[in-house]
SEMAR-900504 format. One record per residue: x, y, z of N, C-alpha, C, O in turn. Coordinates in steps of 0.1 Angstrom, whole numbers, plus 5000, padded with zeros to 4 digits. Each point is the difference from the previous one (the first is absolute). Last residue first. Layout:
<pts>
XYZXYZXYZXYZ;...
</pts>
This chain:
<pts>
357971097875500049914988500749885003500149914992;499950455039498749935000499949904988499249915001;504650375004500049905011498749925000499949885003;500550504969500849894995500149885010500049894996;497950525017499249934989500749884995499449904997;503050385033498949935007499149924990499749895003;503650394979500749895008498949925007500149875000;498550524978500449894991500649885006499749894997;499450495030498849944996500249894990499449895000;504350375013499549925011498849924996499849885003;501850434966500949895001499649905011500049884999;497750534997499649914989500949875001499549894998;501650465031498749945004499549904990499649895003;504350364987500249915011498849935005500049885002;499650464965500749884995500349905011499849884998;498450535015499049924993500749874994499449905001;503450415019499249945010498949914994499849895004;503050374968500749895006499249935010500149875001;498050514981500049894990500949885005499649894998;500350515028498749935000499949894991499449895003;504650374998499849925012498749935001499949885004;500850414959500949885000499949915012499949884999;497850545000499449904991500849874999499549895000;502450475023498949955008499349894992499649895005;503850344974500549925010498949935008500149895004;498750434964500449884994500649905010499849884999;498950555016498849924996500549874994499449895003;503950425007499549955012498849914997499849895006;502150334958500949905005499449945013500049875001;497850504981499849884992500949895004499549885000;501050535021498749945005499849874991499549905005;505650245001498850064994498749935005500149885005;504750155023499249924990498850084995499450075008;505450115010498650015003499249924990500050044988;505349905030499250064990498550005005499749935010;503949895016500950084991499150074989500650084992;498049655047500249934987500950074991500449944990;498650215055499949865001500349934987500549885000;499550605004501049955009500049845000501149945001;495650294974501350024994501149945009500949944995;494850065022500149914989501350014993500749904997;498350405038500249865005500249904989500849915000;498050534988501450005005500349865005501149944998;494550144990500950004988501449995004500849924994;496150145040499949874995500949984987500649904999;499150535020500749915009499949854995501149935000;496550404977501450024998500849915009501049944996;494350085009500449934988501550014998500749904996;497450135054500150084988500549914988500849915002;496249915039501550024997500050074987499349974991;496949825033500350135005501550044998500650075008;496749534978500949995011500450135006500750015010;496249954953499649905010500949995012499549985011;501550314952498950055008499649905011499750045011;503749834959500450125008498950055009500250035012;498949644956500749945012500450115009500049995012;498150154947499049935009500649955013499550015011;503450174957499250115005498949945010499850055011;503049674963500750055011499250115007500050015012;497349624962500950104997500750055013499549985011;498749514983499550145002501150104996501249965000;499249555001499550064987499550145002499550054990;502749635043498550035000499550044987498849994997;506049905015499049884999498650044998499249924995;504750395011500449894991499049904997500049944989;499350415043500250064987500349904989499550004989;500249865056498650034994500250074986499249974991;504749945034499449874995498650034994499749944990;502550425030500749964987499449874995499949984988;498650175053499550094990500649964987499450004989;502049765049498649974996499550094989499349954991;505050145026500049884993498649964996499849954989;500650435038500650024987500049884991499650004989;499049975056499050074991500650024987499249994990;503749825040498949914997499050064991499549944990;504050325027500549924989498949904996499849974988;498750495035500749885003500449924988499450014989;500250535017499249884994500749885003501249984996;500850425016498750015007499149884995499049965007;505550174977500049915012498649995006499849915009;501250384954500049864995499949905012499549894999;500950595006498649964998500049854996499049935002;505050215029499650054987498549944998499649915007;503050225041499649894991499550064987499550115000;504350065037498750034995499749904989500849964992;
</pts>
């Protein structure tokens, strides 16, 4: 007999966890979007990381990625500008 955990594909689980970590949305919002219970998502987070990140931590990680991207873009622009001189 299969358990409820087997009904959700590993791909969907990974996509859901990635959205939790990168979207800045709450687990409740993502739960509704994917039709997956909040408790299930919290369990997946505990299994994958050993802890459940706070919403603030998720937002900070997203902001950090965005800032790194901006720095990369500025670095490229500066390199192009320096070549023109």
